[in-house]
N, C-alpha and C positions, 0 to 999 in steps of 0.2 A: 552470516548464515545464508545459504543459497535458497532459492525458491523451492527447488526439489526437496531439500532437507526440511523446510517448513511444511511442505505438502505431505511428506511421509509422516511427519510427527502428528499433524492434524488428522490424517486419515486413520491413525492408530487409536484415536480417542473417540469414544462413542457418546459420552455425556456432552450435551450442548454447553453446559456451564463450564466444564473442564476445557472445552475447545476455546471458549471466549477468554478464559483465564490464560490459556496458552497464547492467544493473539495478543493480549496485553503484555505478556512476557516478551514477545518478539519486539515490541515497541521500546523496551528498555535498552535495546542494542543499536538504536539509530545513531549513526555517526554524526558528529558535530558538523555544522555547515561552515565551509570555508568562508572567510570574510569577503573574498572577492567573487563569491557565487552570485549568480543572477537568480532572484527569487520571484515567484508569482503566488499571490494569495489565491486559494481555490475557493471560489464562491459557490454556494449551494450546500456546503457542509454545515452541520449544526455547530461544530467546533471550529476554532481557528486553525487553518491548515495552510502551510506554504510548501510548495515544491520548488526546490532550488537546483540549479545546474552549474557545475564548475567543470570545465573541459568536457569530457565525455561521461561524466558521472552525475547521478541525481542524488539529492539529499532531501530530507523532509523534516518539517517541524509541525507539531500539533499540540494543542493544549489539553488533551484528555488522553488517559492511558489507552483506552480502547482504540481511539483514532490513531494514536502513535503506532499501535500494532497493525492496524489496517494499512497505514502508510508504509510500514516496514515490509509488509507482504507485497504491496504494489511495487515498491522500489526493488525488491528482490526479483520480481517478475521481469522488470526491464533491465536489470543489471547485465552489462556486457552486450546488450543488443544495440544494433544500429537504429537510427531514427526510422528507417523504412521497416525494419523488423518490429519495432514497437508499434507503429501504426497498423500493422497487419496482425498483431498479437490478439488472441481471443481471450481478453480479460474476463468477460462475462462467463465464458465456458469454464475457465479455470476457477472462478469464484463458485460456480455451481458445483464443481467437483469437490471443493473444500467443505461443502455442506455446513456453512456457518449460518446460524440463526440471528440475522440482524433485523432490526426494525426498519420501518419505512424511512425514517430520517437518516439512518446510517447508510441505507442503500442509495438514497439520493446523493449523499456525500461521496460514496464510492463511485457512482456514475459521474459526478463532477470531476473527480480525480482521473478517471479513465478518459473522460473527454479532453482533459488537459493534455494527456499523452497522445491521444489520437490526433490532436490538432497541432502537434509540434511543427 
């Protein structure tokens, strides 16, 4: 699923609870990480998170349903972009547009994942 498709779906939903359930559903579609991918653990997340790269594609692993959904959204945001485009991408602005109600620990984790991509 593309980021634009995710964004359209989330913007159609008004209920914060329904939005978070949708985020968790996005995480069910994360692709398996290829064995030869290079992975980095993302520190600063309350859950275990790894972002992996194989060739020009990113993959993610997380140990909670909500975080898998967040990872899926971030991976969709960067899919098909060059490293330079990723570094310039306004992740924070896009997350504001999605109007998701995350707690402080989730927001810290999101910022840690964003920092990973900004520092590629």
